[in-house]
N, C-alpha and C positions, 0 to 999 in steps of 0.2 A: 861584674861577671855573674852575680846572682840576682840580676834584676828580673822580676817576673811581671813587669808592667805589661798590661794587655792580656794577661793570663788569668784564668779562673781556676781556683783550686777547691776541691771538696775533700774535707777531712772527716772521717767517721770517728765517733768517740772523742770529739775535739774539745770537750769542756775541761779536761784535766789531764795531767800526766804528759806522756809523749805527744798525744794529740794536741793539747793546748800549746805546748812548745812549738810544734809545727805551725799552728795557726798564727802565732805571734811572728815567727820568722817569715813566713810567706807574705803576711799582710804588710810587715815592715818593708819587705822587698818589693812591694808594689802590686802584689796579686790581689784580685778580688777573691776573698776567701769565705767559704761557707763551711759550717760544721754543725753537727747535731749533738744534742744531749739526750739522755733518757730520763734520769731522775734528778740530776744536779742543776736545777734551774739557776740557782744563785751563782754557782760557779760559772755557768755559761754567760750570765749577765755581766759578771765581773770581768770575764775575759773579753767580751765584746766592748766593754767600756775602756779597757786597757788598750785595745787595738783601734779605737775610734780616731785617734790622731795620726795613725800611720798612713802611708801613701795609698794602700789598697782599701777597697770596700770590705765590709764585714756583714755577714748574715748568719743567723743561727735559728734553729727550730727544734722542737721535740721530735724524736723519731726512735722507735724501737726497731733496731736494725735486724732483729730476728723475724720480723713480720714484713712480708713482701709488700703488702698494701701500704704499710707505713713508709717503707723505703721508697716506693714509687711516688707516693704523695710528696715526700720530702725532696726527692730528686727533681720533680716537676716544679716545686717552689723555688729551688735554686735556679733552674732555667728561667723561670719567670723573672727572677731578680737580676740575674747576670747575663742571661742570653745564651750561655754556652758553658761547657766544662772542658778544660784542657788537661787537668791533672787530677787524678783520684788517689787519695791515700787511704787505704783500707786498714784502719788502726783499731777500731772498736774490738774489745775482747774482755773476757772474764777469766779468772784463775782461782780455782777452788781446790781444797784438799779433798782427796778421795782414795782410800784403799780400795783396790779393785773388788775385793770380796764383800765390802760393806757399802760401796757407792750406790746411792739411790738412783734408780733408772732416770728419774726426772733431772738429776744433776748431770748425767751423761747427755741427755737430750738437750738440755739448756745450753751446755757448753758447745755442742755441735751446732746448734742454731745460731748462737751469738757469735761464735768464733769463725765458723765456716760457712754456714748458709748465707750469712750477711754479706760475705765477700762475693759469693756467686751472685746474689741479688744485685748488689751495687755495681759490680763489674759488668754484668749483662746489660744493664741500662746504660752505663757509661760507654761501652763499646758500640752499642747500637747508635747512640748519639754521635760518637766520634766518627763512625763510618758514614753516617748520613750527612754530616757537616764537613767531611774530609779533613778532620782535625788530626794533626800529627801529635797524638796524645802520649801521656805517660801515666802508668799505673804502678803504685808502690804498695805492696802487701807487707804488713808487719808479721813476721813469723817469730821464731825464737830458737835459742840453742836447744830448748826442749824438743823441738821438732827434728833436731839433728842427732841427738844422743839419747833421747828419752828423758823422763823425769819420774822417779819413784814417787808414788802417792799422788801423782798428777797425770796419770796415763790418759785421761780424757782430754786434758789440755794439750799434752804432747801430741796426741793423735791428730788434733785439729791443726797444730802448727806444722807437723810433717806433711799433712795434706796441702796446706798452703804453699809449701815449698814445691811440691809436685805440680800444683795448679799453676804456679808462677812460671815454671819451666815450660809447661805445656802451652800456655798462652803466649809466651815469648816467641815460640816457633810459629804459632798460629796467626798472631797479629802483627808480627814484624813486617810482613809484606804490605800491610796497610799503613805503615808508619806509626804504629802504636807500640811503644816499648812497655814491657812488663818486667818488673824487678821486685826483689824482696829485701828488706832489712831485717836481720836476725839479731835482736839484742839478747844479752844474758841478764844478769841481775841489773835492775835499774832502781834508783832511789825515787820511788813514787809512792803515793798513798796505797796503791794496790799491794805493794810488797813491804810496806812499812812495818807491819807486825812481824813478818818473818825476819826482816833485817834486825829488828829490835831483839828478837829472841836468839838468833843465830848469827849475829853480825860478824863475830870473830871467825867462825867457820867459813862463812861466805867469803870474807876478805882473804882468807888463806888460799882460796882457789882462784884468785884474780891476780895475775902477775903484775899488773900496773899498780896495785896496792890501794885502789879506791873503787867504790861502787859508782858507776856512771850515773850522771843526772839525766833527766828527761831531755835537756838541751843537747847533751852529748849524743843522744840517739837522733834527735830531730835534725841536726845539721847534716849527717849522712843521708837522711831521707830527702832533705832539700836538694843536696847535691845530685843524688841519683835521679831526681825528677827534673833537673835543670837541663837546658840546652847544651852546656859544656859536657854533659854525660850522654850525648846523643848516640854514641856507639855502644853504650852499655845496655844489654838486653839479656834477660834470663839469668841475671846475677843474683846470688844469695850473699848479700853484703853483711859480713859478720861484724858486729860492734859489741864486743863483750870483754874488752880488756885483756884478751889472751886466755880466757878461761876455757874456751873450746876452740881447738885448732883443727880445722877441717877445710878442704878445698871444694 
């Protein structure tokens, strides 16, 4: 059911966390999978080595997703390697603390560039390619519960994730007639290195707000991403797929 044989998948921020979990699942399911890293070369190399024996091909390269020139260069390298892109997972992002009255302007701008500009850059290139090649594609944007209810001391992060939700719904209506589905997966707390420090400091408080009683792993988020990108989900378009253990209940 979840065979991606003959498909090419591009995952941004794929060297660790949710992105790495997606890369492993897609590649094991037969997809040719490309991912970028920014600074974590060793993590990228280790992931590629782990996926080398899977059914799908694997490719990675350095790319600063906040820089359009970098994104375009990386995108073209993926096309040179695999010839096409069927599925785009916009996963790259950063999460920083910032009280609004103390937040450096550079932190605000960096968060906007990495979390939001990158999705526009990559999506624009992917959509042009899919339209030119008449590919019935799938785009999955990773948002967050923070984009649905806000998050104190992370207003810049929440602002980008709320924008991603609106961007997803807008493109679902715009691109559906071309056979391109656009959806979003919205995690809550996830046990990754990005949130490790916060979980260590406030683990009991975090757990108290999750009805299922545990903090989801990267794989717990990756599987819904894989499903929503798959052909069995062909009628799902414009959906904000909540994967948060019941911590935020919204439709």
